[in-house]
C-alpha positions, 0 to 999 in steps of 0.5 A: 536172845539168839536161838539155841539148838541141841542135838547129837553130833552127826559127825566128828568134824565140828569143833567146840567154839569155846576158845579154851576148849576148841576140841572136836565134838565126837560123833553122837555126843550132845552138842548145843548150838548158838544160832548166828547169821553169817555175812552173805547167808540167808540161813541160820548157822550154829556155833557148837559147844560141848554141854560143859563148855556152855558158860554161866553167862550164856545160861542166864538167857535160858529159861528152861530145857524145854525152850531149847530147839531139839530137846524133845528129840533126845533120849530121856536120860539126855533130856535130864542132862539138859535140865542139869545143864540149864541149872548150871550143874555141868559148867566146867565138867571136863569129864563129860567131853567124849562121855558118849564115845567112851560109853559106846566103846564100852558097849561094843567092847575091845573084841569088836575093835580088835576084829576091825583091825584084823580085817585089814591086810597084814602090813607089819614089820614081821611080814617083811623082816628086812624092810627098813622104814619109819615106824607108824605112831599108831602101830597095829591100830593105824586108821589110814588107808593110803597104800603109800603110807603102808609102803613107807611106814612100819606097823 
C-alpha cells in the first residue's frame, strides 16, 4: 500500500489527480495524497485529490483515519470528516469541493471583499467616457495587476 498523507492545501496550485475532476484544490481545503516515487527522484512526492474524489477502491486499503499521515494536525471537525471518508461516506459528494473556501468567504463577508476591490486605483469606463476598448470579463472584480491590461480593457 502506498503511503497516504492528508493536509490542508498550502496554495491553490495543486490539481486533483482524478481524471474526471482535475479541478484545482482551493487553498485551505483538505487534500489527500498518495505517495509516489518519480523517476530520477529520491524524495517521495504526492498525487493529491479532493476527499470526495478518493475512490472506494483506494479506500479498501485504508484501515482507519489514524493510519493517515498528518490526520493529527487537522482540526477536530476535519478529523471527524476523515473518519467519514474512510467509511466511504464522502465518495462522489461534489458539494465538498471548495467547501472550506465558501465557509471562509461567509466568515469574512461581502464587505471585506468589496473593500479589497475599492483599494485598487479606479480604472472604469466612467473615469474616461471617451475611451474605447474591450470590456474585461471580470469587471470591477478584476484580479489582474498588469498595467497593460488596465490600459487595454474597460472595467
